[in-house]
C-alpha positions in Angstrom: -60.5 83.2 -91.4 -63.8 85.1 -90.9 -64.1 88.8 -90.1 -67.1 89.7 -88.1 -68.5 93.3 -88.5 -71.5 95.1 -86.8 -74.4 95.7 -88.9 -75.8 99.2 -89.5 -78.5 98.9 -86.9 -81.1 99.8 -89.6 -80.4 96.9 -92.0 -79.1 93.5 -90.8 -77.8 93.2 -94.4 -75.6 96.3 -94.3 -72.4 97.0 -92.5 -72.1 99.9 -89.9 -71.0 103.0 -91.9 -67.8 103.2 -89.8 -66.5 100.0 -91.1 -68.0 100.3 -94.5 -64.4 100.9 -96.1 -63.0 97.9 -94.3 -65.8 95.7 -95.2 -65.4 96.5 -98.9 -61.7 96.0 -98.7 -62.1 92.5 -97.0 -64.6 91.6 -99.6 -62.3 92.7 -102.5 -59.8 90.2 -101.0 -62.3 87.4 -100.8 -62.0 87.3 -97.0 -65.1 85.6 -95.5 -67.2 88.2 -93.6 -70.4 88.0 -91.3 -72.5 90.7 -89.9 -73.9 90.8 -86.2 -76.3 93.1 -84.3 -74.2 95.1 -82.0 -77.5 96.5 -80.3 -78.8 92.9 -79.7 -75.5 91.7 -78.5 -75.5 94.7 -75.9 -78.9 93.6 -74.7 -77.7 90.0 -74.2 -79.9 88.7 -77.0 -77.1 86.7 -78.6 -79.2 84.3 -80.7 -80.7 87.4 -82.4 -77.4 89.2 -82.7 -75.8 86.3 -84.5 -78.6 85.0 -86.4 -77.0 85.8 -89.8 -73.7 84.3 -88.9 -73.6 80.9 -90.6 -71.9 77.8 -88.8 -69.0 76.0 -90.0 -68.4 72.3 -90.2 -64.7 72.9 -89.3 -63.4 75.4 -86.9 -61.9 78.6 -88.2 -60.4 81.8 -86.7 -62.7 84.7 -86.5 -61.6 88.4 -86.0 -64.1 90.9 -84.8 -63.9 94.3 -86.3 -66.5 96.4 -84.5 -67.4 98.6 -81.6 -65.9 98.2 -78.2 -67.4 95.6 -76.0 -67.3 95.2 -72.2 -65.6 92.0 -71.3 -68.8 90.1 -70.2 -70.2 91.1 -73.6 -67.0 90.0 -75.4 -67.3 86.6 -73.6 -70.8 86.1 -74.6 -69.8 86.8 -78.4 -66.8 84.5 -77.9 -68.6 81.6 -76.6 -71.6 81.9 -79.1 -69.4 82.1 -82.1 -67.4 79.0 -80.8 -70.7 77.1 -81.0 -70.7 77.9 -84.7 -67.0 76.7 -85.0 -65.7 80.2 -85.2 -63.0 80.9 -82.6 -62.1 84.6 -82.2 -58.4 85.3 -82.3 -58.3 86.4 -78.6 -60.1 84.5 -75.8 -62.0 86.6 -73.2 -58.9 86.7 -70.9 -56.7 87.9 -73.7 -59.3 90.6 -74.8 -59.5 91.9 -71.2 -55.7 91.9 -70.7 -55.3 94.5 -73.4 -58.7 96.2 -73.1 -58.4 97.2 -69.6 -55.3 99.2 -68.6 -55.2 97.9 -65.1 -55.1 94.4 -66.4 -51.9 95.2 -68.4 -50.2 97.9 -66.5 -47.8 95.6 -64.5 -46.6 94.3 -67.9 -45.9 97.8 -69.5 -45.3 99.9 -66.4 -41.6 100.5 -67.5 -42.6 101.9 -70.8 -45.7 104.0 -69.8 -46.6 107.1 -67.4 -47.1 106.3 -63.8 -50.6 105.1 -63.2 -53.0 104.4 -60.4 -56.4 103.0 -60.5 -59.3 101.9 -58.2 -62.9 100.5 -59.0 -65.8 102.8 -58.6 -68.7 101.1 -57.0 -70.8 104.2 -56.0 -71.0 107.9 -56.5 -67.5 109.4 -56.8 -66.1 110.7 -53.4 -62.6 112.1 -53.7 -61.7 110.9 -50.2 -62.2 107.2 -51.4 -59.4 107.8 -54.2 -57.1 110.1 -52.0 -54.3 107.5 -51.8 -54.3 106.9 -55.6 -54.3 110.6 -56.2 -51.7 111.6 -53.5 -49.0 109.4 -55.2 -48.6 112.2 -57.8 -48.1 115.0 -55.4 -48.6 118.2 -57.2 -47.9 116.8 -60.8 -50.3 117.2 -63.5 -52.3 114.1 -64.4 -55.1 112.9 -66.6 -58.2 110.9 -65.8 -59.9 108.0 -67.6 -61.8 104.7 -66.8 -60.3 101.4 -67.4 -60.5 101.8 -71.2 -61.3 105.4 -72.4 -60.8 109.1 -71.6 -62.8 112.1 -72.6 -59.7 113.6 -74.2 -62.0 115.8 -76.5 -63.2 117.6 -73.4 -59.4 118.1 -72.5 -59.8 121.0 -70.0 -63.3 120.0 -68.5 -62.9 116.3 -68.2 -59.4 114.8 -68.8 -56.5 117.1 -67.7 -55.9 118.3 -64.2 -52.9 120.7 -63.9 -52.1 119.7 -60.3 -53.1 116.5 -58.6 -52.9 118.5 -55.3 -55.9 120.8 -56.2 -58.8 118.9 -54.8 -61.3 121.3 -56.1 -60.2 120.9 -59.7 -59.8 117.0 -59.4 -63.5 116.9 -58.1 -64.6 119.2 -61.0 -62.8 117.2 -63.7 -63.7 113.8 -62.4 -67.4 114.5 -62.1 -67.5 116.0 -65.4 -65.7 112.8 -66.8 -68.2 110.7 -65.2 -71.1 112.7 -66.4 -69.8 112.3 -69.8 -69.1 108.6 -69.6 -72.4 107.8 -68.0 -73.5 104.2 -68.6 -70.3 103.7 -70.8 -68.1 103.8 -67.7 -65.7 100.9 -67.5 -65.3 99.5 -64.0 -63.5 102.4 -62.3 -61.1 105.3 -62.3 -57.6 105.6 -63.6 -55.2 108.5 -62.8 -52.1 108.9 -65.0 -49.2 111.1 -64.8 -49.2 113.7 -67.5 -46.1 113.5 -69.6 -45.3 116.2 -72.2 -45.3 114.6 -75.6 -44.0 116.2 -78.9 -46.7 118.6 -80.2 -48.4 117.9 -83.5 -51.3 120.6 -83.6 -54.6 121.2 -81.9 -57.7 119.2 -82.9 -59.7 121.3 -85.5 -63.0 120.6 -83.7 -62.3 120.1 -80.0 -59.1 122.1 -79.6 -57.4 119.2 -77.7 -53.6 119.1 -78.2 -52.6 116.4 -80.5 -49.1 114.8 -80.3 -47.0 112.6 -82.4 -48.5 109.3 -81.7 -48.6 106.0 -83.7 -50.8 102.9 -83.6 -48.9 99.7 -83.9 -50.8 96.6 -84.8 -49.2 93.4 -83.4 -50.4 89.9 -84.6 -49.0 86.6 -83.1 -45.9 88.6 -81.6 -45.0 90.2 -84.9 -45.6 93.8 -85.8 -48.1 93.8 -88.5 -48.7 97.4 -89.3 -48.0 101.0 -88.1 -50.1 104.0 -88.7 -49.9 107.6 -87.7 -52.6 108.0 -84.9 -53.9 111.3 -86.1 -55.1 112.4 -89.3 -54.4 116.1 -88.6 -51.0 117.9 -88.4 -47.6 117.6 -89.9 -45.6 114.7 -88.3 -42.5 116.2 -90.2 -41.2 112.7 -91.4 -41.1 111.4 -87.6 -40.9 107.8 -87.7 -41.6 105.7 -84.6 -38.6 104.0 -82.9 -39.9 100.7 -81.8 -36.8 98.8 -80.9 -37.0 99.5 -77.4 -40.3 97.7 -77.1 -39.0 94.6 -78.6 -38.6 93.0 -75.1 -42.1 93.9 -73.9 -44.2 92.7 -76.9 -43.6 88.9 -76.2 -44.9 89.6 -72.6 -48.2 91.0 -73.8 -50.9 88.2 -73.3 -52.7 88.6 -76.6 -52.8 87.3 -80.1 -53.8 90.5 -81.7 -53.4 93.9 -80.1 -52.4 97.5 -80.6 -49.8 99.4 -79.0 -50.2 103.1 -79.0 -46.8 104.8 -78.8 -45.7 108.4 -78.7 -42.7 110.6 -78.9 -42.0 112.5 -75.7 -40.8 116.2 -75.7 -37.3 115.1 -74.6 -37.1 112.6 -77.7 -37.8 109.4 -75.9 -40.6 107.1 -76.9 -43.4 105.6 -74.5 -46.4 103.2 -74.8 -49.5 105.3 -74.2 -51.7 102.3 -73.9 -52.6 98.9 -75.4 -55.8 97.8 -76.9 -57.4 94.7 -78.2 -56.7 94.7 -81.9 -60.2 93.8 -82.8 -61.8 96.9 -81.5 -59.0 99.3 -82.4 -59.9 101.8 -84.9 -58.0 102.5 -88.0 -57.1 106.2 -88.6 -59.1 107.6 -91.6 -56.1 107.7 -93.8 -54.8 104.4 -92.9 -54.0 102.2 -95.9 -56.6 99.6 -95.5 -55.4 97.5 -98.4 -52.0 97.2 -96.5 -53.9 96.4 -93.3 -55.9 93.6 -94.7 -53.2 92.1 -96.7 -51.2 91.9 -93.5 -54.1 90.5 -91.5 
């Protein structure tokens, strides 16, 4: 197995600081590692991006642990590593399935809040998305793109108290798009706001934090579970994952995350899925445990 990390951007021999602890842990367990240039990969210069990745005589499994990639960037990385006899654990279709909520929504819709979505091909016009918004009536909703939200700008660019309030929808969506800028992924996603069990408010942004957990699944088996937030007191709350046993085998990925949260009424939901290679570990996560299981 080879784990692929992003370099620091300043030195091709140094790992990105965000992955320094993981890199050190992998090295301590004698796991083979390589560094790639995220910046060159984003530009499409794949030969320059992978120039420090040695080729194998025999095929081996690779796991990318780095910054999020758009599907076409991941496909470029996947195919280029394959030429070096390194096969990433998820192929491009599997990557996109968990990375883009619209790709996996039909699979998890019985376990997650009601969601509508539509591609954004030009400047936002609320009338173009009115059908998607009207499905929520006057219920509160949140806005994101196919991958990410601006949850740390909760009031300005994420939460909409009533989907029927066109002025507020316009304001929040446009602020969200301003913040996403060129990082926007494909289109807009509207999700019903569901009250979750409160944890605390984020110490910097003030956004409400709830009792969420990040579940890593590898080859259909739960590999590790971590508290999603490093702040707040979970009060010994442990995730109940039995009710998700039926859906896990239906998720078309060899390595993914399933973020789950406890609702205010005590039930559990899937917040979203993610590709396991680009899903971050919480700061306080036991990295020894993670790499032992990996």
